[in-house]
C-alpha positions as CSV (number, residue, x, y, z in Angstrom):
1,M,63.8,122.2,88.9
2,S,65.6,120.9,85.7
3,T,64.2,118.2,83.5
4,P,64.7,114.8,85.2
5,D,67.5,112.6,84.2
6,R,66.3,109.3,82.9
7,I,68.1,106.0,83.7
8,D,67.2,102.3,83.8
9,V,68.0,101.6,87.5
10,A,68.5,104.0,90.4
11,I,70.3,102.3,93.4
12,V,69.8,104.3,96.6
13,G,72.7,103.6,99.0
14,G,76.4,103.1,98.2
15,G,77.3,100.6,100.9
16,P,78.6,97.1,100.0
17,V,75.3,95.9,98.6
18,G,74.4,98.9,96.5
19,L,78.0,99.0,95.1
20,L,78.0,95.4,94.2
21,L,74.7,95.6,92.4
22,G,75.9,98.7,90.5
23,C,79.0,96.8,89.3
24,L,76.9,93.8,88.3
25,L,74.5,95.9,86.2
26,V,76.9,98.3,84.7
27,Q,79.2,95.6,83.5
28,R,76.2,94.1,81.7
29,G,75.6,97.4,79.9
30,I,72.7,98.6,82.1
31,D,72.3,102.3,82.6
32,A,72.4,102.1,86.4
33,R,73.5,104.7,89.0
34,V,74.4,104.4,92.7
35,Y,73.4,107.4,94.8
36,E,75.3,107.7,98.2
37,R,74.6,110.4,100.8
38,R,78.1,110.3,102.2
39,R,81.2,111.8,100.6
40,L,83.6,110.3,103.2
41,R,83.2,106.8,104.4
42,S,83.4,105.8,108.0
43,K,86.8,104.6,109.2
44,H,85.1,102.1,111.5
45,S,86.0,98.5,110.5
46,R,82.3,97.4,110.9
47,A,81.6,94.0,109.2
48,V,84.8,92.1,108.7
49,G,83.7,88.5,107.7
50,V,83.4,87.6,104.0
51,H,82.0,84.1,103.7
52,P,82.5,81.8,100.6
53,P,79.2,82.8,99.1
54,G,80.2,86.4,99.5
55,L,83.5,85.7,97.7
56,D,81.5,84.1,94.9
57,C,79.6,87.4,94.5
58,L,82.8,89.4,94.5
59,A,84.3,87.0,91.9
60,A,81.4,87.9,89.6
61,V,82.8,91.4,89.4
62,G,86.5,90.4,89.3
63,L,87.3,91.5,92.9
64,A,87.7,88.2,94.9
65,T,91.4,87.8,94.2
66,E,92.2,91.4,94.9
67,L,90.3,91.4,98.2
68,M,92.2,88.2,99.2
69,Q,95.5,90.1,98.9
70,H,94.4,92.5,101.6
71,A,92.6,90.2,103.9
72,V,93.4,87.4,106.5
73,T,92.5,84.0,105.2
74,V,90.8,82.1,108.1
75,R,90.9,78.3,107.5
76,H,90.2,77.1,111.1
77,A,88.1,78.1,114.1
78,F,88.5,76.8,117.6
79,A,85.8,76.5,120.2
80,F,86.6,76.6,123.9
81,D,84.9,76.6,127.3
82,E,86.5,77.6,130.6
83,R,88.4,74.4,130.9
84,R,89.1,72.8,127.5
85,T,88.9,72.8,123.8
86,L,85.4,71.8,122.6
87,G,86.4,71.3,119.0
88,T,87.8,72.7,115.8
89,I,86.1,73.6,112.5
90,D,88.3,73.1,109.4
91,F,86.8,75.1,106.5
92,S,88.8,73.1,103.9
93,S,85.8,70.7,103.7
94,L,83.6,73.5,102.3
95,P,82.4,73.0,98.7
96,G,83.5,75.4,95.9
97,P,86.8,77.3,95.2
98,F,86.8,79.3,98.4
99,Q,87.4,77.0,101.4
100,F,88.0,79.7,103.9
101,V,86.5,82.9,105.4
102,L,88.2,86.2,104.8
103,T,88.5,88.9,107.4
104,V,89.0,92.4,106.2
105,P,87.5,95.8,107.3
106,Q,84.3,96.7,105.5
107,T,85.9,100.1,104.7
108,H,88.4,98.3,102.5
109,T,85.8,96.1,100.8
110,E,83.7,99.2,100.0
111,A,86.7,101.1,98.6
112,L,87.5,98.2,96.2
113,L,83.8,98.1,95.0
114,E,83.6,101.9,94.6
115,R,86.8,102.0,92.5
116,K,85.5,99.1,90.4
117,L,82.2,100.8,89.7
118,Q,83.9,104.0,88.7
119,S,86.2,102.2,86.4
120,L,83.2,100.6,84.7
121,H,81.5,104.0,84.1
122,D,82.6,107.4,85.4
123,R,79.0,108.5,86.1
124,A,77.8,105.3,87.7
125,Y,78.6,106.5,91.3
126,A,77.2,109.7,92.7
127,A,78.6,110.6,96.2
128,G,77.0,113.4,98.2
129,A,73.6,112.7,96.8
130,Q,71.0,113.5,99.5
131,I,67.6,111.9,98.6
132,D,64.8,114.3,99.7
133,G,61.9,112.2,98.5
134,C,60.8,109.4,96.3
135,H,57.7,109.0,94.2
136,L,57.2,105.3,93.4
137,G,55.1,104.0,90.5
138,A,55.4,102.5,87.0
139,S,58.1,105.1,86.4
140,S,59.6,106.2,89.7
141,T,61.2,109.6,90.5
142,L,63.9,110.4,93.0
143,F,64.2,114.0,94.3
144,M,67.6,114.9,95.5
145,H,70.3,117.6,95.9
146,H,74.1,117.5,96.0
147,D,75.6,119.6,98.7
148,D,74.6,123.3,97.9
149,E,73.4,122.6,94.3
150,Q,69.9,123.2,93.2
151,P,67.4,120.3,93.7
152,R,67.1,117.9,90.8
153,S,65.3,114.7,90.0
154,V,66.0,111.4,88.4
155,R,63.4,109.2,86.7
156,A,64.1,105.4,86.7
157,R,62.4,102.3,85.5
158,F,63.5,100.6,88.7
159,V,64.4,102.0,92.1
160,I,66.4,99.7,94.4
161,G,66.6,100.6,98.1
162,C,70.0,99.6,99.6
163,E,70.4,102.3,102.1
164,G,70.1,100.3,105.3
165,K,67.8,99.9,108.2
166,H,66.3,103.5,108.0
167,S,65.6,103.2,104.3
168,L,63.8,106.2,102.8
169,V,62.8,104.1,99.8
170,R,61.1,101.5,102.0
171,E,59.4,104.2,104.1
172,S,58.2,106.0,100.9
173,A,56.6,102.7,99.8
174,Q,55.0,102.4,103.4
175,I,56.2,98.9,103.7
176,P,56.1,97.7,107.4
177,F,59.4,96.7,108.8
178,E,58.6,94.3,111.6
179,G,61.1,93.3,114.3
180,A,62.6,94.2,117.6
181,P,65.9,94.3,119.6
182,Y,67.0,91.2,121.4
183,S,67.8,91.4,125.1
184,A,71.5,90.7,124.5
185,H,74.0,93.6,124.5
186,F,77.6,93.3,123.2
187,M,80.8,95.3,123.1
188,M,83.6,94.9,120.5
189,A,87.1,96.2,119.9
190,D,89.9,95.8,117.4
191,T,93.3,95.5,119.2
192,R,96.8,94.3,118.6
193,D,96.8,90.5,118.3
194,E,98.7,89.0,121.3
195,T,97.1,85.6,121.2
196,P,98.6,82.3,120.1
197,F,95.8,81.7,117.5
198,G,97.6,83.2,114.4
199,E,95.1,83.2,111.5
200,A,92.5,81.1,113.3
201,A,89.3,82.4,114.8
202,A,88.4,81.5,118.4
203,V,85.0,81.3,120.2
204,F,84.9,81.0,124.0
205,L,81.7,79.7,125.5
206,T,81.9,80.6,129.2
207,R,79.4,80.8,132.0
208,D,79.7,84.6,132.1
209,G,79.0,84.9,128.3
210,L,80.4,84.4,124.9
211,V,83.6,85.9,123.6
212,E,84.4,85.8,119.8
213,S,87.8,86.5,118.4
214,F,88.9,87.0,114.8
215,P,92.2,87.7,113.2
216,M,92.4,91.0,111.2
217,P,94.9,92.4,108.8
218,G,97.9,94.3,110.2
219,K,98.3,91.8,113.1
220,M,95.1,93.0,114.7
221,R,92.3,91.0,116.3
222,R,88.6,91.7,116.6
223,W,87.0,90.9,120.0
224,V,83.2,90.6,120.5
225,V,82.1,90.2,124.2
226,A,78.6,89.4,125.3
227,L,77.4,91.7,128.1
228,G,74.0,90.1,128.8
229,R,70.8,92.1,129.3
230,R,72.5,95.3,130.4
231,G,74.2,97.6,127.9
232,H,77.4,99.6,128.6
233,T,79.0,102.6,126.9
234,P,82.1,101.6,124.9
235,D,85.0,101.0,127.3
236,L,88.4,99.6,126.4
237,S,89.4,98.8,129.9
238,M,86.2,96.8,130.4
239,I,86.9,94.8,127.2
240,E,90.4,94.0,128.4
241,R,89.1,92.9,131.8
242,L,86.3,90.7,130.4
243,V,88.5,89.1,127.8
244,R,91.2,88.3,130.4
245,Q,88.6,86.9,132.9
246,R,86.8,84.8,130.4
247,T,89.5,83.6,128.1
248,G,92.9,84.2,129.8
249,Q,93.9,86.1,126.6
250,C,95.0,89.8,126.3
251,A,93.1,92.5,124.5
252,S,95.5,95.4,124.9
253,P,93.4,98.6,125.2
254,G,96.4,100.7,124.4
255,S,96.6,99.3,120.9
256,A,92.9,99.5,120.0
257,T,91.8,101.2,116.8
258,M,88.1,100.8,117.4
259,V,85.7,100.2,120.3
260,S,81.9,100.1,120.2
261,S,78.8,98.6,121.8
262,F,75.7,97.4,120.2
263,R,72.4,95.6,120.9
264,A,71.5,92.7,118.6
265,E,68.2,93.1,116.7
266,H,66.1,91.6,113.9
267,F,63.8,93.2,111.4
268,L,62.2,92.0,108.2
269,A,60.2,93.9,105.6
270,D,56.7,92.7,104.8
271,T,57.6,92.6,101.2
272,F,60.8,93.2,99.2
273,V,58.9,94.4,96.1
274,Q,56.3,97.0,95.4
275,E,55.6,97.8,91.7
276,R,59.1,98.6,90.4
277,M,60.6,99.3,93.7
278,V,62.9,96.6,95.2
279,L,64.6,96.3,98.6
280,A,68.0,94.6,99.2
281,G,70.4,94.3,102.1
282,D,69.7,95.9,105.4
283,A,66.8,97.9,103.8
284,A,65.0,94.6,103.5
285,H,66.4,92.6,106.5
286,V,68.4,93.2,109.6
287,L,69.7,90.4,111.7
288,S,72.0,89.9,114.6
289,P,75.7,90.4,113.7
290,I,76.6,87.3,115.7
291,G,77.6,84.9,113.0
292,G,78.5,87.5,110.4
293,Q,75.7,86.9,107.9
294,G,74.4,90.4,107.2
295,M,76.7,91.7,104.5
296,N,77.0,88.3,102.8
297,L,73.2,87.9,102.8
298,G,72.8,91.4,101.1
299,W,75.3,90.4,98.4
300,L,73.2,87.4,97.6
301,D,70.2,89.8,97.2
302,A,72.3,91.8,94.8
303,M,73.4,88.8,92.8
304,M,69.9,87.7,92.1
305,L,68.9,91.3,91.1
306,G,71.9,91.4,88.9
307,E,70.5,88.5,86.9
308,L,66.8,89.5,87.0
309,L,66.9,93.3,86.2
310,P,68.6,93.0,82.8
311,R,66.0,90.4,81.8
312,M,63.1,92.6,82.9
313,L,64.5,95.6,81.2
314,A,64.8,93.7,78.0
315,N,61.3,92.1,78.3
316,P,58.8,94.0,80.6
317,A,56.4,91.1,80.3
318,L,58.6,89.1,82.7
319,E,58.4,91.7,85.5
320,T,55.6,90.2,87.6
321,R,56.9,86.7,87.6
322,L,60.6,87.6,88.2
323,L,59.9,90.2,90.9
324,G,57.6,87.7,92.6
325,S,60.4,85.1,92.5
326,Y,62.9,87.6,94.0
327,D,60.5,88.5,96.8
328,N,59.8,84.8,97.6
329,E,63.3,83.5,97.4
330,R,65.1,86.3,99.2
331,R,62.5,86.7,102.0
332,T,62.8,82.9,102.6
333,A,66.6,83.3,102.7
334,A,66.3,86.2,105.1
335,R,64.0,84.3,107.5
336,R,66.3,81.4,107.4
337,A,69.3,83.6,108.2
338,I,67.4,85.3,111.1
339,R,66.7,81.8,112.6
340,R,70.3,80.9,112.2
341,A,71.4,84.1,113.9
342,E,69.0,83.4,116.8
343,A,70.6,80.0,117.2
344,F,74.0,81.8,117.5
345,M,72.3,84.2,120.0
346,T,71.4,81.2,122.1
347,V,75.0,80.1,122.2
348,A,75.9,83.7,123.2
349,A,73.5,83.8,126.2
350,E,75.0,85.0,129.4
351,R,72.6,83.4,131.9
352,Q,74.2,80.5,133.7
353,H,71.2,78.2,133.4
354,T,71.5,78.3,129.6
355,H,75.2,77.3,129.7
356,G,74.5,73.6,129.5
357,L,72.1,74.0,126.6
358,A,74.6,76.3,124.8
359,E,77.4,73.8,125.3
360,L,75.3,70.9,123.9
361,T,74.4,73.1,120.9
362,V,78.1,73.9,120.2
363,R,79.1,70.2,120.6
364,A,76.4,69.2,118.1
365,L,77.5,71.8,115.7
366,L,81.1,70.6,115.9
367,S,80.1,67.0,115.2
368,D,80.0,65.6,111.7
369,P,78.2,66.3,109.4
370,L,76.8,69.5,111.0
371,K,80.1,71.3,111.4
């Protein structure tokens, strides 16, 4: 094996969190590199909601305005039950410059971040990098190979695990990842938008279960349908039937670009820091996608690391205090987000006897000042 490359920060995982962190560090002159196993990104739209704090993060690397040009700007959300409108949320009351939510496929967001990182430094992003092992310590070493090339290693002062729920970095550090699936199953699809809602989101709280609906670029609409305690293989005709029964709207299966099913779950690492190894994004926390917090929460992890890592690299005496503050602040934020997601899951419950509680919850959330 050749002599190890030496860099300041090795970021494992080139999803939205790892890419943002790479951009934040490289634009501050840090020798950071993002290692991504995939050469081709999934065409699945995946996470579509970019909240105002997430836009603040993208603005820090000069991408908020560009992303807005390719996204739908959602300024209102309607809540319905079977009979009437429960209320409306107007995002114009939000503080800060971004008084709306953007909807845009995660694939497009990742492509913008990847191009930005490569424009900052042509060696900052390494696609096709398969991490075979990780030795963590005062100076950590990653063992990897690229496609059919000979194995090689990289030595870094800090290793940041951003590679998702099944993080090799976290597993190498033997950090417990406590959590479990919820009982609730969901199905979602992106179809041609045939609703009257335009650029507004809509949430339907029915006795048979929740339906969420978000506008997407290209006159498409994302549908998320609660299935209750029994899962189901992805089925476009089932999505159409449930949407029509519960909402009276049309989710045309013939126009679908994506259909999938999932079970909501929650996991939290026992610590986000071990020596000079740090976890961020889904490697550190997984929460229910109902509410759309996951990607935005990971970006806030990256933002804090983007501030702390340059300070620690310049002054190693600060490491213990700053890493401790990251672990405490971001684990607290993750626990809060998990509780918030669980409140959304209560609203999404299918069981009829929870319908009254869920409706009261929604009405409370739609009242000032909570909305």
